C-alpha positions as CSV (number, residue, x, y, z in Angstrom):
1,X,168.6,113.2,152.6
2,X,170.8,115.6,154.4
3,X,174.4,114.8,155.5
4,X,175.9,115.5,158.8
5,X,176.9,119.0,159.8
6,X,180.7,118.7,159.2
7,X,180.1,116.9,155.7
8,X,177.8,119.4,154.7
9,X,180.2,122.5,155.6
10,X,182.9,120.6,153.9
11,X,181.1,120.2,150.7
12,X,179.5,123.6,150.6
13,X,183.1,125.4,150.8
14,X,184.3,123.0,148.4
15,X,181.6,123.8,145.9
16,X,182.4,127.5,146.6
17,X,186.2,126.9,145.6
18,X,185.2,125.4,142.5
19,X,182.6,128.0,141.4
20,X,185.3,130.6,142.1
21,X,187.7,128.6,140.0
22,X,185.2,128.7,137.2
23,X,184.5,132.4,137.6
24,X,188.3,133.1,137.4
25,X,188.7,130.9,134.3
26,X,185.9,132.6,132.7
27,X,187.4,136.1,133.2
28,X,191.1,135.6,132.7
29,X,191.3,132.1,131.0
30,X,193.7,129.3,131.8
31,X,196.3,128.0,129.5
32,X,195.5,127.9,125.9
33,X,191.9,128.9,127.0
34,X,191.2,132.6,126.8
35,X,188.7,134.2,129.0
36,X,186.3,137.1,128.4
37,X,188.9,139.7,129.5
38,X,191.5,138.4,127.2
39,X,192.2,139.6,123.7
40,X,190.3,137.2,121.4
41,X,188.6,135.4,124.1
42,X,185.0,136.4,122.6
43,X,184.6,136.2,119.0
44,X,182.6,139.5,118.1
45,X,180.2,139.9,115.4
46,X,180.2,142.6,112.8
47,X,178.2,145.1,114.7
48,X,180.8,144.8,117.7
49,X,183.9,144.7,115.9
50,X,183.2,145.6,112.3
51,X,184.4,143.4,109.1
52,X,182.9,142.7,105.7
53,X,179.6,141.5,104.6
54,X,179.0,139.8,101.2
55,X,175.8,138.6,99.5
56,X,176.1,136.0,96.7
57,X,173.1,135.1,94.4
58,X,172.8,131.9,92.4
59,X,172.9,132.6,88.7
60,X,170.4,130.2,86.8
61,X,168.0,130.2,84.0
62,X,165.7,127.9,85.6
63,X,165.6,126.2,89.0
64,X,167.0,122.6,89.0
65,X,165.3,119.7,90.7
66,X,167.6,119.3,93.6
67,X,168.2,123.1,94.1
68,X,168.0,123.2,97.8
69,X,170.6,120.6,98.3
70,X,172.6,122.5,95.8
71,X,172.5,125.7,97.9
72,X,173.5,123.7,100.9
73,X,176.6,122.3,98.9
74,X,177.5,125.9,97.8
75,X,177.2,127.0,101.6
76,X,179.5,124.1,102.6
77,X,182.0,125.0,99.8
78,X,182.3,128.6,100.9
79,X,182.7,127.5,104.7
80,X,185.5,125.2,103.6
81,X,187.2,128.1,101.9
82,X,186.7,130.4,104.8
83,X,188.2,128.0,107.1
84,X,191.2,127.4,104.7
85,X,191.8,131.1,104.8
86,X,191.8,131.2,108.2
87,X,188.3,133.1,108.4
88,X,187.0,130.6,111.1
89,X,185.0,133.3,112.9
90,X,183.0,134.2,109.6
91,X,179.3,133.1,109.4
92,X,177.4,131.9,106.5
93,X,173.6,132.1,106.2
94,X,171.1,131.1,103.6
95,X,168.9,134.1,102.9
96,X,165.8,133.3,100.9
97,X,165.9,130.4,98.4
98,X,169.1,132.0,96.1
99,X,171.2,133.9,98.3
100,X,174.0,133.4,100.8
101,X,175.3,136.0,103.1
102,X,178.7,135.9,104.4
103,X,179.8,137.9,107.4
104,X,183.6,138.1,108.1
105,X,184.5,139.9,111.3
106,X,187.7,142.0,111.7
107,X,188.9,141.4,108.1
108,X,191.8,143.6,107.0
109,X,191.3,143.2,102.9
110,X,187.7,142.4,102.1
111,X,188.5,142.6,98.4
112,X,191.0,139.9,98.5
113,X,188.6,137.7,100.4
114,X,185.9,138.1,97.9
115,X,188.3,137.3,95.2
116,X,189.2,134.0,96.6
117,X,185.7,133.0,97.7
118,X,184.2,133.9,94.2
119,X,186.5,131.5,92.4
120,X,184.6,128.6,90.8
121,X,185.0,125.4,92.8
122,X,187.8,123.1,91.3
123,X,187.1,119.3,92.0
124,X,189.5,116.7,91.0
125,X,190.0,113.1,91.5
126,X,193.9,112.1,91.4
127,X,195.7,108.9,91.6
128,X,198.8,108.4,93.7
129,X,201.1,109.8,90.8
130,X,199.2,113.0,90.6
131,X,197.2,112.2,87.3
132,X,193.6,113.8,87.1
133,X,191.3,111.0,86.5
134,X,188.1,112.6,87.0
135,X,186.8,116.3,87.5
136,X,183.8,117.9,88.9
137,X,182.3,117.7,85.5
138,X,182.1,114.0,85.5
139,X,180.0,113.7,88.5
140,X,176.3,113.3,88.4
141,X,175.3,113.3,92.0
142,X,177.0,112.6,95.4
143,X,174.7,111.9,98.6
144,X,175.1,110.8,102.0
145,X,173.9,107.1,102.4
146,X,173.8,104.5,105.4
147,X,174.0,100.8,104.9
148,X,176.2,97.9,104.0
149,X,178.3,99.5,101.2
150,X,181.1,97.1,101.5
151,X,179.2,93.9,101.5
152,X,180.5,92.6,104.6
153,X,177.3,92.6,106.7
154,X,178.3,95.9,108.4
155,X,176.1,99.0,108.1
156,X,178.0,102.3,108.2
157,X,177.7,106.0,106.7
158,X,179.2,106.3,103.4
159,X,178.9,108.7,100.4
160,X,177.0,107.3,97.1
161,X,178.7,108.6,94.0
162,X,176.9,108.5,90.6
163,X,179.1,109.4,87.6
164,X,177.8,110.6,84.2
165,X,177.8,107.9,81.4
166,X,180.7,109.3,79.6
167,X,182.8,109.2,82.6
168,X,182.3,105.5,83.6
169,X,184.8,104.4,80.9
170,X,187.4,106.9,82.1
171,X,186.9,105.7,85.6
172,X,187.2,102.2,84.9
173,X,190.7,102.3,82.9
174,X,191.9,104.7,85.9
175,X,191.1,102.1,88.5
176,X,192.2,99.2,86.4
177,X,195.6,101.1,86.4
178,X,195.6,101.9,90.0
179,X,195.1,98.3,91.1
180,X,198.3,97.6,89.4
181,X,200.3,99.8,91.5
182,X,201.9,98.9,95.0
183,X,199.4,98.5,97.8
184,X,200.2,101.7,99.6
185,X,199.5,103.8,96.1
186,X,196.1,102.2,95.4
187,X,193.9,105.0,96.0
188,X,192.3,107.9,94.3
189,X,192.3,111.1,96.2
190,X,189.4,113.7,96.0
191,X,190.6,117.4,95.9
192,X,188.8,120.6,96.0
193,X,190.5,123.8,95.1
194,X,193.9,121.8,95.8
195,X,193.1,120.6,99.1
196,X,192.9,116.8,99.7
197,X,189.5,115.8,101.2
198,X,189.5,112.1,101.1
199,X,191.8,109.2,99.5
200,X,189.6,106.0,99.2
201,X,191.5,102.7,98.6
202,X,190.6,101.1,95.3
203,X,190.5,97.2,95.5
204,X,189.3,96.5,92.1
205,X,188.6,97.9,88.5
206,X,185.1,99.6,88.8
207,X,183.1,99.7,85.7
208,X,180.0,101.0,86.8
209,X,178.2,104.5,87.3
210,X,177.2,103.8,90.8
211,X,180.2,104.1,93.5
212,X,180.4,104.1,97.1
213,X,183.1,106.0,99.2
214,X,183.6,104.4,102.3
215,X,186.2,105.0,105.2
216,X,184.6,104.9,108.9
217,X,182.7,108.1,108.2
218,X,180.3,109.6,111.0
219,X,177.2,111.3,110.1
220,X,178.6,114.6,109.8
221,X,181.8,113.5,107.8
222,X,180.0,111.6,105.2
223,X,177.3,114.6,104.7
224,X,180.2,117.0,104.5
225,X,182.0,115.1,101.9
226,X,179.0,114.5,99.8
227,X,178.3,118.4,99.8
228,X,181.7,119.4,99.1
229,X,181.7,117.0,96.2
230,X,178.5,118.3,94.9
231,X,179.9,121.8,95.3
232,X,182.5,121.0,92.7
233,X,179.7,120.3,90.2
234,X,177.2,123.1,90.9
235,X,174.7,123.7,88.0
236,X,175.0,127.5,88.8
237,X,177.7,130.1,89.6
238,X,177.3,132.3,92.6
239,X,177.4,136.0,91.8
240,X,178.5,138.6,94.2
241,X,175.6,141.2,94.4
242,X,176.6,143.0,97.5
243,X,179.8,143.9,99.2
244,X,180.5,146.4,102.0
245,X,182.7,147.1,104.8
246,X,180.8,147.4,108.1
247,X,181.8,149.6,110.9
248,X,181.3,148.5,114.3
249,X,178.1,149.9,115.7
250,X,178.9,149.4,119.2
251,X,182.6,149.4,119.2
252,X,185.4,148.1,121.3
253,X,184.9,150.9,123.9
254,X,181.3,150.5,123.9
255,X,181.5,146.8,124.3
256,X,183.8,147.1,127.3
257,X,181.1,149.6,128.9
258,X,178.3,147.3,128.1
259,X,180.3,144.4,130.2
260,X,180.7,146.9,132.8
261,X,177.1,147.7,132.8
262,X,176.2,144.1,132.9
263,X,178.3,143.5,135.7
264,X,176.8,146.3,137.8
265,X,173.1,145.0,136.9
266,X,174.3,141.5,138.1
267,X,175.5,143.2,141.3
268,X,172.3,145.1,141.9
269,X,170.0,141.9,141.1
270,X,172.3,140.0,143.7
271,X,171.8,143.0,146.4
272,X,168.0,142.7,145.8
273,X,168.1,138.9,146.2
274,X,170.0,139.1,149.4
275,X,167.7,141.8,150.8
276,X,164.6,140.1,150.0
277,X,165.2,136.5,150.4
278,X,168.3,136.6,152.8
279,X,170.1,133.1,153.1
280,X,168.4,132.0,149.8
281,X,169.4,135.2,148.2
282,X,173.0,134.3,149.0
283,X,172.4,130.9,147.5
284,X,171.0,132.7,144.5
285,X,173.9,134.9,144.0
286,X,176.4,132.0,144.2
287,X,174.5,130.2,141.6
288,X,174.3,133.3,139.3
289,X,178.0,133.4,139.7
290,X,178.2,129.8,138.5
291,X,175.9,130.4,135.6
292,X,177.6,133.4,134.3
293,X,180.9,131.5,134.5
294,X,179.8,128.5,132.7
295,X,177.8,130.6,130.2
296,X,181.0,132.5,129.1
297,X,183.2,129.3,129.3
298,X,180.7,127.9,126.8
299,X,180.6,131.1,124.5
300,X,184.6,131.2,124.5
301,X,185.0,127.5,124.1
302,X,182.6,127.1,121.0
303,X,183.8,130.3,119.5
304,X,180.4,131.7,119.1
305,X,180.2,135.1,117.5
306,X,178.7,137.6,119.9
307,X,176.7,140.3,118.4
308,X,174.3,143.0,119.8
309,X,171.5,140.5,119.5
310,X,173.5,137.9,121.2
311,X,173.9,140.2,124.1
312,X,170.3,140.8,124.3
313,X,169.8,136.9,124.6
314,X,172.2,137.0,127.5
315,X,170.6,139.5,129.3
316,X,167.1,137.8,128.7
317,X,168.6,134.3,129.9
318,X,170.1,136.1,133.2
319,X,166.6,137.4,133.8
320,X,165.1,133.8,133.4
321,X,167.7,132.3,135.7
322,X,167.0,134.9,138.5
323,X,163.2,134.5,138.0
324,X,163.6,130.6,138.4
325,X,165.1,131.1,141.8
326,X,162.4,133.7,142.7
327,X,159.6,131.1,141.9
328,X,161.5,128.7,144.3
329,X,162.4,130.9,147.2
330,X,158.7,132.3,147.3
331,X,157.2,128.6,147.5
332,X,159.9,128.2,150.2
333,X,158.5,131.1,152.0
334,X,154.9,130.1,151.6
335,X,155.7,126.6,153.1
336,X,157.5,128.4,156.1
337,X,154.4,130.7,156.6
338,X,152.3,127.6,156.7
339,X,154.0,126.5,159.7
340,X,156.5,123.8,158.3
341,X,159.9,123.4,159.6
342,X,162.8,124.9,157.6
343,X,164.0,121.5,156.2
344,X,160.4,120.4,155.3
345,X,159.7,123.9,153.8
346,X,163.0,123.9,151.6
347,X,162.2,120.2,150.3
348,X,158.3,121.1,149.4
349,X,159.3,124.5,148.1
350,X,161.6,122.9,145.5
351,X,159.1,120.0,144.7
352,X,156.2,122.3,144.1
353,X,158.1,124.9,142.3
354,X,159.9,122.3,140.0
355,X,157.0,122.0,137.5
356,X,156.6,125.6,136.8
357,X,160.3,126.3,136.4
358,X,160.7,123.4,134.1
359,X,157.6,124.4,132.1
360,X,158.2,128.1,131.6
361,X,161.8,127.2,130.6
362,X,160.7,124.4,128.0
363,X,158.4,126.9,126.1
364,X,161.4,129.2,126.0
365,X,163.6,126.5,124.7
366,X,161.2,125.7,122.0
367,X,160.8,129.3,121.1
368,X,164.7,129.5,120.9
369,X,165.0,126.5,118.7
370,X,162.3,127.7,116.1
371,X,164.2,131.2,116.0
372,X,167.3,129.4,115.3
373,X,166.1,127.0,112.8
374,X,163.9,129.6,110.7
375,X,165.9,132.8,111.5
376,X,168.9,134.1,109.8
377,X,171.8,136.6,110.9
378,X,171.0,138.4,114.1
379,X,168.0,136.2,114.9
380,X,170.1,133.2,114.9
381,X,172.6,134.8,117.1
382,X,169.9,135.8,119.7
383,X,168.4,132.3,119.5
384,X,171.7,130.6,120.2
385,X,172.7,132.6,123.3
386,X,169.1,132.4,124.6
387,X,169.3,128.7,124.3
388,X,172.5,128.2,126.1
389,X,171.3,130.7,128.8
390,X,168.0,128.8,129.4
391,X,169.5,125.4,129.6
392,X,172.2,126.5,132.1
393,X,169.4,128.4,134.0
394,X,167.7,125.2,134.4
395,X,170.8,123.4,135.6
396,X,171.7,126.0,138.2
397,X,168.2,126.4,139.5
398,X,167.0,122.8,139.6
399,X,170.3,121.3,140.7
400,X,173.0,123.8,141.9
401,X,170.6,126.2,143.9
402,X,168.9,123.1,145.5
403,X,172.4,121.4,146.4
404,X,173.7,124.5,148.0
405,X,170.4,125.3,150.1
406,X,170.3,121.6,151.1
407,X,174.0,122.2,152.1
408,X,172.9,125.2,154.4
409,X,170.1,123.1,156.1
410,X,172.6,120.2,156.6
411,X,174.7,122.9,158.6
412,X,171.8,123.3,160.9
413,X,171.3,126.9,159.5
414,X,167.5,126.7,160.0
415,X,166.4,129.9,161.5
416,X,163.2,130.9,159.7
417,X,164.3,134.8,159.7
418,X,167.4,133.8,157.6
419,X,164.9,132.5,154.8
420,X,163.1,135.9,154.5
421,X,160.1,135.1,156.9
422,X,159.5,136.7,160.3
423,X,159.2,133.9,163.0
424,X,156.0,135.6,164.5
425,X,154.0,135.0,161.2
426,X,154.3,131.6,161.1
427,X,151.7,129.1,162.5
428,X,154.4,126.7,164.0
429,X,158.0,126.2,163.6
430,X,158.3,123.6,166.5
431,X,157.7,120.4,164.6
432,X,160.3,117.9,164.1
433,X,162.3,118.4,161.2
434,X,162.5,116.0,158.2
435,X,165.4,113.7,157.8
């Protein structure tokens, strides 16, 4: 199970170098990647950096049959516009059944953003010459589908499009003309607010209300295109019912202070672990460093908006990462007190503690998923950071901590006093070690 001393020593120091490199990258970045100490490394939410809060409400006399999917289409339309305007850090959440809440951090001119976002979605189908052949008013419904849309025996994701009755003849005449054009121009492009979304090829004149848009879509692409097309024909308009500028309740200086406080807290936890558990405590500190580095690399890479609630999720997940190590180390100490050799105690300790660590983390993962799925706004922010943190804590506790501790044993560092247990309280430490 354990390698020879020289190999264990080499592997251990290579692991330390890798973890050190991860810690450096998470703090200072590398190349195009920005670390948490770089400007723009972490996307800060409204309560950290300030910005604009906009709430839209659907205006309609009676709720249509597919109202829930229509609201998702409206959400997709707003998301597309925000991305086009450069507000990629903005968040959109559905509040209740009829409202959409948009949060745009660090926006300079909220009135201009509202004006652009509040415009009615303009959907158009154009041929290669730029002639508009259909508009959003001609579309009955668009939905994601999966099957043999092309009739070639190959199942794929596609968009099933249904035209209104009076649009069938228009589209037939348009496609009849398109197929007379040169091969490269035989397509009808789909535009939303002057942005081209797709340009399906037309192979024949189509005289039917039921159409299929294919193009090697995956699940997300086909769903997105269907929702955007539906957004161009929403049976309601979105009315702005709330607009306000939100000042940072924590602020830049307080955010830096909170990072410092968090760093001091982690150092105190590390000191406690070393004092109580000695060598395993050092392993816990190394694992916690790797955990923190990986966590912030993921946060920066995925551009997750970090809010006050998100910071709370980070703090809680760090506590759970330390708690997992405590459970494992206590089981190792119990095995040592029972008289097992250090090698056997480490093996048994991890084996016996594994179920407790996994069970506690799985219940937290379930809770985080439920909060993310049903929650809105700050609740989702808390759930996301908690979920990422718990998954990482399972990795560092179950795999990394065990790997590092096994490396120490492989280096023949097996004195029981180094594992937080006095030699005179063990029943026997003379047994032959397990190989």
